[in-house]
VMD Tcl script that draws the C-alpha trace (Angstrom):
set ca {
  {-42.36 56.42 49.60}
  {-43.95 59.50 48.06}
  {-47.62 59.90 48.90}
  {-49.95 60.61 45.99}
  {-52.24 63.05 47.73}
  {-53.72 66.39 46.84}
  {-55.09 68.97 49.23}
  {-55.88 68.04 52.84}
  {-54.88 64.39 52.38}
  {-57.39 63.75 49.59}
  {-55.96 61.35 46.97}
  {-55.17 62.98 43.61}
  {-57.09 62.10 40.45}
  {-54.78 59.29 39.31}
  {-54.85 57.70 42.75}
  {-58.65 57.92 42.80}
  {-58.81 56.32 39.34}
  {-56.49 53.48 40.41}
  {-58.62 52.88 43.50}
  {-61.76 52.88 41.33}
  {-60.28 50.29 38.93}
  {-59.19 48.05 41.81}
  {-62.61 48.39 43.43}
  {-64.41 47.55 40.17}
  {-62.16 44.64 39.17}
  {-61.91 43.09 42.65}
  {-65.44 43.85 43.82}
  {-64.11 45.70 46.87}
  {-65.82 48.83 48.21}
  {-63.63 51.80 47.21}
  {-63.87 53.12 50.77}
  {-61.82 50.10 51.93}
  {-58.95 50.93 49.57}
  {-56.35 53.48 50.67}
  {-53.34 54.75 48.73}
  {-51.09 52.83 51.12}
  {-53.10 49.58 50.91}
  {-51.06 46.55 49.94}
  {-52.33 43.86 47.61}
  {-51.93 41.40 50.48}
  {-54.23 43.51 52.70}
  {-56.76 43.65 49.85}
  {-56.43 39.87 49.27}
  {-55.23 40.42 45.70}
  {-53.31 37.33 44.57}
  {-51.00 37.02 41.56}
  {-53.79 36.10 39.14}
  {-55.85 39.06 40.34}
  {-52.74 41.21 39.89}
  {-52.43 40.10 36.25}
  {-56.06 41.03 35.64}
  {-55.49 44.44 37.25}
  {-52.46 45.06 35.03}
  {-54.60 44.28 31.97}
  {-57.25 46.71 33.22}
  {-54.68 49.49 33.75}
  {-53.06 48.84 30.37}
  {-56.44 49.10 28.69}
  {-57.60 52.17 30.61}
  {-54.40 54.15 30.02}
  {-53.32 52.64 26.68}
  {-49.99 51.50 28.15}
  {-47.87 48.38 28.00}
  {-46.58 47.29 31.40}
  {-43.76 44.76 31.05}
  {-44.28 41.46 32.89}
  {-41.13 41.91 34.98}
  {-42.42 45.32 36.16}
  {-45.93 44.01 36.80}
  {-44.53 41.28 39.07}
  {-43.02 43.93 41.36}
  {-46.33 45.69 42.05}
  {-47.62 45.06 45.55}
  {-49.55 48.16 46.62}
  {-51.83 50.91 45.41}
  {-48.99 53.45 45.78}
  {-46.69 51.33 43.61}
  {-49.32 51.13 40.87}
  {-49.91 54.89 41.00}
  {-46.18 55.62 40.87}
  {-45.67 53.29 37.90}
  {-48.64 54.69 35.97}
  {-47.63 58.29 36.72}
  {-44.10 57.67 35.40}
  {-45.35 55.92 32.28}
  {-47.99 58.56 31.56}
  {-45.47 61.37 32.07}
  {-42.96 59.59 29.83}
  {-45.59 59.14 27.13}
  {-46.67 62.79 27.34}
  {-43.18 64.26 27.66}
  {-41.31 62.10 25.21}
  {-38.94 60.82 27.91}
  {-37.52 57.34 27.71}
  {-40.51 55.00 28.13}
  {-40.50 52.57 31.04}
  {-42.78 50.14 29.23}
  {-41.56 47.88 26.49}
  {-42.78 48.99 23.09}
  {-40.97 46.30 21.12}
  {-43.65 43.67 21.72}
  {-46.18 43.44 18.92}
  {-49.06 41.07 18.54}
}
mol new
graphics top color blue
foreach p $ca { graphics top sphere $p radius 0.5 }
foreach p [lrange $ca 0 end-1] q [lrange $ca 1 end] { graphics top cylinder $p $q radius 0.2 }
display resetview
């Protein structure tokens, strides 16, 4: 799996933001969360995962399909998904998130 790190092993900005959201939403000290932390290690259950997806959707103005959200199990996986979706949105590539759902 590709590591999302900048210089000297320091997590890049997106990774730091993901860690900050998880820390805020789960009331976990950010220092305990690493890019390779799994949700199981962080004691994030499926309901917590749903709440995190909502937080990421709101923060980045994205729509993460339910079937994709169910596959997320680590900080790295969240970062990779968000990076792809943000790049797709900025570059006009085929979006990974469903845009057909309207409220």
